TORPALO-445380 format. One record per residue (C-alpha): residue number from 0; residue in one letter; chain; x, y, z. Coordinates in steps of 0.25 Angstrom, whole numbers, plus 5000, padded with zeros to 4 digits. Layout:
N
<r NUM 'a' 'A' <X Y Z>>,
...
REM end
This chain:
65
<r 0 'm' 'A' <5364 5450 5565>>,
<r 1 'p' 'A' <5365 5462 5554>>,
<r 2 'k' 'A' <5359 5461 5540>>,
<r 3 'm' 'A' <5366 5456 5529>>,
<r 4 'k' 'A' <5369 5466 5518>>,
<r 5 't' 'A' <5366 5464 5502>>,
<r 6 'k' 'A' <5376 5467 5492>>,
<r 7 'r' 'A' <5369 5477 5485>>,
<r 8 'g' 'A' <5376 5475 5471>>,
<r 9 'a' 'A' <5370 5461 5472>>,
<r 10 'a' 'A' <5357 5466 5476>>,
<r 11 'k' 'A' <5357 5474 5463>>,
<r 12 'r' 'A' <5360 5463 5454>>,
<r 13 'f' 'A' <5352 5451 5459>>,
<r 14 'r' 'A' <5338 5448 5463>>,
<r 15 'k' 'A' <5330 5436 5467>>,
<r 16 't' 'A' <5319 5430 5461>>,
<r 17 'a' 'A' <5307 5424 5467>>,
<r 18 's' 'A' <5313 5409 5467>>,
<r 19 'g' 'A' <5326 5416 5474>>,
<r 20 'k' 'A' <5336 5415 5462>>,
<r 21 'i' 'A' <5345 5427 5460>>,
<r 22 'k' 'A' <5342 5435 5448>>,
<r 23 'r' 'A' <5353 5443 5440>>,
<r 24 'g' 'A' <5356 5452 5428>>,
<r 25 'h' 'A' <5365 5449 5416>>,
<r 26 'a' 'A' <5377 5454 5416>>,
<r 27 'f' 'A' <5383 5461 5403>>,
<r 28 't' 'A' <5372 5470 5399>>,
<r 29 's' 'A' <5378 5484 5403>>,
<r 30 'h' 'A' <5386 5490 5392>>,
<r 31 'i' 'A' <5394 5486 5380>>,
<r 32 'l' 'A' <5380 5479 5375>>,
<r 33 't' 'A' <5383 5481 5358>>,
<r 34 'k' 'A' <5393 5469 5358>>,
<r 35 'm' 'A' <5382 5461 5364>>,
<r 36 's' 'A' <5371 5454 5355>>,
<r 37 't' 'A' <5357 5458 5357>>,
<r 38 'k' 'A' <5353 5445 5362>>,
<r 39 'r' 'A' <5363 5443 5373>>,
<r 40 'k' 'A' <5360 5457 5378>>,
<r 41 'r' 'A' <5345 5453 5377>>,
<r 42 'n' 'A' <5349 5439 5385>>,
<r 43 'l' 'A' <5355 5448 5396>>,
<r 44 'r' 'A' <5343 5457 5397>>,
<r 45 'g' 'A' <5337 5449 5408>>,
<r 46 's' 'A' <5341 5442 5421>>,
<r 47 't' 'A' <5344 5429 5425>>,
<r 48 'v' 'A' <5344 5420 5438>>,
<r 49 'm' 'A' <5359 5417 5444>>,
<r 50 'k' 'A' <5363 5403 5446>>,
<r 51 'd' 'A' <5363 5397 5460>>,
<r 52 'c' 'A' <5378 5397 5462>>,
<r 53 'd' 'A' <5380 5413 5459>>,
<r 54 'a' 'A' <5367 5416 5466>>,
<r 55 'k' 'A' <5372 5411 5479>>,
<r 56 'a' 'A' <5383 5422 5480>>,
<r 57 'v' 'A' <5372 5434 5476>>,
<r 58 'k' 'A' <5362 5428 5488>>,
<r 59 'r' 'A' <5374 5430 5499>>,
<r 60 'm' 'A' <5374 5444 5492>>,
<r 61 'l' 'A' <5360 5446 5493>>,
<r 62 'p' 'A' <5356 5441 5507>>,
<r 63 'y' 'A' <5342 5448 5509>>,
<r 64 'i' 'A' <5337 5443 5493>>,
REM end
């Protein structure tokens, strides 16, 4: 049986935490930020943990993570 291939786009976007959860960055942080409030931009800066229902699909794309 050959090795499974990793979806490279998903590998660049998601990381695994020590407890096995999937960590992701926030959207809407690349351009047209002048109309966005400073508080909203600050809250989008960090990363967050995905919900289990969404992380299940990501784990299929990343078999060796």
